[in-house]
N, C-alpha and C positions, 0 to 999 in steps of 0.2 A: 372601626365605628362599632359594628356588631359581632359578635362571637360566634354568628351561624357558619356552619361550614356544611356545604352539601355532600350527603354521604356518597361512597362511590353507587354507581349507577348499575343496575342487577344485568342489564343487557347494554354491551357496548355500541347502541345506534349510532354513534358520532362513524365509527368504521366504515359504515353503511351508505353513507351520504354521496349522493354525486356530486361532481364538482361545481355546479351551479348550485344546488342546496347548500353546498358549505359554504359559496359564498355571500350566499342572501345570510345564512346564519352568523356569518365572521359579521356583515354589516347590522344586523340586527343588535349583537353582544355592545359592538361599538355605540352604536345609537344610546342603546339602556344604560350604557358605562356614562355617557354625555348626559343623560338625562339625571341621570342620581348625581352629578355632579351639578348640576345646574339647579334640581330641586334642593340640595344643601343649599347652597346661593341663596334661593328665591326665599325660603325659609329665615335666613338671616337676614335679610332683607326687609323680610315683613314683620319681625319682630324688633327693629330697629325702627320702622315708623309707628309702629304702636306704642313703641316708649317715648316718642317725640311726641305724638298725639296726646298719651296721658300726659306730659311733661307740661304740653299746652295748655290741656285744661285744667292742670291745677292752677297754672298762673293766670288763667279765665277766671277762677273761683266756681267751677265746674263741679 
């Protein structure tokens, strides 16, 4: 989708996470990934509904 590529971090901070912190970040990363997927789906649904509303308005002479 996007051409954005994160740059290499200046500091390898992930190397210094505790096991609990790493677990929480992994869960957060997974949640963010799911949110992005759902947001794309939401946009598609919204666009389809808008197109149907416009088509319906055209049939009603609005």
